[in-house]
N, C-alpha and C positions, 0 to 999 in steps of 0.2 A: 583571622583574617586572610593567612596564605594558607591554602589548602596542600596536601600532601603532594598531587601532580605539580603543583605548582612549583614546590620545593624540587621536586627530580627535575622539571623543565630548566629551572635556573641552573642547578648543578651541571647539566648536561651541556648547556650553552657556556658556562663558564669554562668547563674542561674543553670545550670545542676552541675558544678563544684564547686560553693558555695555550693550547697546542699551536696555534698559527702564529705565536710569538707576541700576542696583546700583552703590553704591559698594564697596570694600574692604571698608570696616566693616561695611556691610551682608550681604556674603558671609560675613565672620568670625562675626558674630553668628547666621545662619542654620546655619553648620556647629556652632555650640556648641548651638543649639537641636536638631539633627540627632542629636548625640551624646546630649544629654539624654534625648529620647526613647529612642534605642536602651535606654538604661539602664533608663528607667522601664518600657519594654515587655520589659523582661528579654530582650533579643536578644541578649547578650554573656555566654553562658553559660560562657565560659573562663575568667570573671574572677570571684572571690568576691564575695559581698554587699557585705562590708565595705569594700572597696577601691572598689566600683562607687559606692557612696554618698558615699564621701569625693571622689571624681571629680565626682559628680552637685553635691555642694555649690559646687565652684569653677564650674561650667557654669552655675547658677542666677545665679551674680555677673556672668559674661560676657555672659549674655543681656540683662540690662538695658540698655535706651539710655542712653548716656552714658558707662559704663563704659571704653569705647574711646578716646572723644574726650577725656575730662577727669580720669577717676580714675586719676592716674598712680601714686599710693601703692599702690591696690590692684594694679595692672597689675605692678609691681615685685616687690610682696610675694608675688603669685603665682608670678612666676617664680622667685623665690629658695627657693620651697618645694617647686615640681614638678620643674625641672631635677634635684636631687639623688634625687628618687623615680624619674625616667627613668632615670638612670644606674645606680641600686643594683639595679633588677630588670631589667637587661637578659639577665642569663644565667640568673638563677632563676626569673623569671616576665616572659617577654617579651612575653605578650600585655598585661599590665597596663602594662608598660615603654611599648608602643605607643600604648596608651590615654592614657598621662600625655604623651606626645610630642604626641598628639592634641589634647589639652586646653589645653597650652602654645600651640597655635598660636590657640586661642579667645581669648588676651590679647593678641596682636600686632596692632597697628593700621595704618592706612595709612602714618601718618609712619615707623614701622619698616620698611614694605615698600618704601617708595621710598628709604629710607636705604640699605636692605642691596643693593638693586640685584641681583636674582637673574636677571634676564633674562626672567622670565615677568611677563605683563602682570597677573595677578592670583595668588593663593594657590591656586587651585583645584587645580593639578595636586598640590601638597605635600599639601592635605587628603585627595586620594584614595590618594597613596602612603602615607601613613600608615595610613590606615583599611585598606587591603589588608593591611599588617602586623598590624594588630589582628585583624581578620575578613574575608576574602576574599569571603563569604557577605554580609556586610554592606555590603561594598563595592558591590554591584550596588544596593543600595537607595539608595545615595548620588545616584545620576542621578535616580533617580524623585521623590527630595525636591526636588531642586534645580531640575529641571524643571517641577514644580507651582506655582513661584514665578512663573513667567510667568502664571499665573492670578491676576486682582486679588482673587479670593475668598480665595485663599490667603493673602495678605498680611492680611486683616481677621482671618482666624484667626491669623496669626502674632502680629500686636499684642497679641491675647486672651491669648497664650502669654506674652508678655512681661510683661503686666500680672499675669498669676498668679503668675510667678516674682519678680516684686517684692513683692506682697503677701505670699507666702510669708516672703521675707527681713524685712518688717516685722513680721509677728507673732514672728518668732524672736527680734528684738531685745527686743519686749516679753516674752516669754517669759523670756528671758536675766534680765531685770531684776525680774521676778515683777510686771510692770504690765499692765492692761488694754488691749485694742487699742481704739483711737478713730481712725478713719479721718479724713485732712487736709480740711481746706475747699478750695474751688475756687481761692481766693487765700491767698497768703503774703505777709510781709513781708521784704523782702531789703535789705541795705546794699551796694547794687550797687557802690558807690566801692570797695568793701573786696573785692570778689573777686580771689583769687588769693594772699591772705594767710593766714597760719597762725597759731594753732589758729582752728578754726571752732566759734562758739556758738551754739545754739539753745535758744530759750527758748518754749514755749506755756503760753498763759493761758487762763482760761475765754473761750470765745466771746461777746464783747458783744451784749447784745439790739440787734438790728437790724445788728450787725457781721459782716464777711465775713473777718476776719483773727484766727488765735489763735496763728501761729507766726511767730516775729520771729528773724532769723537773720541774723549778721554775722560777719566775717572778721577777725582781728586785733584791734585795740584798738576798744571800744565809745566812741561819741559822744553827747552828750545834744542834738546839734542838732535842731531840728524834723523837718530834711529827711533825718534819717541813714538812714531806712527809705523803700523804696518797694514798692508792692504789685504782684505780678506773680502770674499764673496760675501755679498749682501746676505744671502740666504741662512749663512751661517750665524746671523746675528739672532735667529729664533734660539739657538743654543748657549751663545757667547753673551749676550747683552740683549733679551728680549724687552727689556724697559723702554728702549730707544724706538721699537718698530713702530709705535703710532705717529712718530716725527718725521718719518723718513719721506713724506710727500711735500714738505714745508718746501717752499722755493729756493733758490739761490740769493743769499743774502741774509738768510733765516739764522738765527740763533736760538738755541734752549739751554734751559738748566733744569735738573730734576733730581730729587734726592728720595731716599727711601723712607721718608715720613710723609709723602704725598706732595711736597713743594713743587711748583711748576711755573716758570716763566719763559715766554716766547717773544721774540723782537725780531725787527729787522734791523740790520747794521746800518748805520750812516742817516 
């Protein structure tokens, strides 16, 4: 299915991206972005709109920085839902099955890749293989997309796409609970010593006059100690605690609880 020239092109592209400092997680995120754009641009005409939009929902989550590195519960939940879809539609809708398999790739991270030991240096070969099964014409655009990543200006555009996807998911959370959207402040208060524990609790208060923090977030048990919370820049949450990113546009007075098993509760205080 993949000829010698295509293999050479993949190996060349792989070498160039690694030379530019791209990690496997970077490549996975860009593949998710590529698939998402194919859906948004209506390039996959052999799959029904409702199935495409279902996959777009998964891809929006995979694109967000931090998902692959830290959001293990979301990754595993996605695998549990996507693998049965891929298997169910192999005969009745092979194009959709191939898309589901491609989306599954978007939740695998560098740890998975190194553990599985496929013999390939990166997943690019498999990205291309599954894409050709999905739509041979789209596979040609694959090289164009990834070659553009060598251009620094493209990376600026990509970061903007990541921000758009995250903001969409933040709005979705607000709409789900019938609450207005309030963008987060530049700083949040995190109980750093509790990171890694569960559940995760978030409380947003009205921003005090002259203050810089309205969000207070901790994991596990709360403490009344004066130094329990530490102020950090909101942008660092993508690395420190990406699970909370979707909730940061909730308004003042909102609270949430989430855990690693998929539990979620959001309510307004008072």
